[in-house]
N, C-alpha and C positions, 0 to 999 in steps of 0.2 A: 288558665294554668295549663301548661304542657308537661307531660311526663315523657321523658326520653329514655328508652331502654336499649341496651347494647349488651351482647354476650361474646365471651371469648373462652377458648378451651386450651388446656395445657396437657402435656405428657404428665404421667403420675409423678415422676421425679422432679418436675419443675413447678408443680402447683404452689408449694410453699414460697418459692422464690418469686413467682409472679404475684402472689397476694402481697408479699412484702413490698415489692416494687410499686404496686398499685396503691396500697394503703399508706406506704411510707413516703413516697416521692410524687407519684403522678397525681393522685387525688388532691393532696395538699397544694400542689403547684397550680392545679386548675382553680381551686378555691381562692388562692392568693392572687390570681389575675384580676379579681374584682370585676368580673363580667357583669355589666348591668342586666338585671333580669334573671340571673342565675340564683335560685333560692337555696338549693342543697344538692348534695351528691351522696348516694348511698351505695356501698359495695356489698354485694350478697354472694354467697357461695351456695351452689346446688347441694342439697342435703345428700350426704354419702349413701343413704339407703336407696336413693334413686339412681345411683351411678354404679357402673362396673369400675372398681378401683383400677383395673388394668387399662381402662380407657382414659384415665386422667381426671382432671377437674373441670368444672364449668363455673365461670364467674359472670355475674350480671351486674352492670352498673345502672342505677336508676337516678336520673337527674330531673329536677323540676325547674322549669323556667316560666317566666311571666307570659311569653309569647314566642312565636317562631322567629321573630326578629332577634330575640335574645339567643335563641339556638344558633342562628346564622352568625352571630357575633362570636359564639364559642367555636364553631367549626371553621370560620374564616370564609363563609360564603354559602355553600349548599347545606341546608339544615339536615339533610339525610346522611351526609358523609360521615363515615367513621373517623374518629380522631385517635390514632393508635401510634404513639411514639416508637421510634426504632428499637429502643430497649425493651419495650413490651412485645413488639413483633418477634423479637429474638426468642422469647419464652413461650409464645403461643403456637399451637399447632394449626389453629384456624380461628377465625373471628367473623362476626357480622360485618359485611362490607358497608351496610347501611343500617342505621338505627331506626327503631320504630318510635313513632310519636303518637301520644294519646291526649285527647282533650278531656279535662275533668267535667263530668256530667253532674255528679253529686258526691259530696264527701260526708261520711257519717263518722261519729266518734270524736275523740279528743284530738 
């Protein structure tokens, strides 16, 4: 199992719009592609107590895949490459150019 993590940051006044775009259009479209080996996609927001509101918001996507071949199918080739549609780029101040990938060692709990 591969966990893929990616982060993006927004201006304070664009955080809500970006989250709406990501959760309302982008993430559902990714899941609708039916990519073999893509298990799930979770969108997380950095807790406000850890951020300076003037600096905007931080969003993290966590995706689980069966293997790196499935990740490559998602990215279109290079498994490390970010996949950031133009509409998302327009709302982000910066984002990870490359995603980080982790292999499951042991899973505990339900």
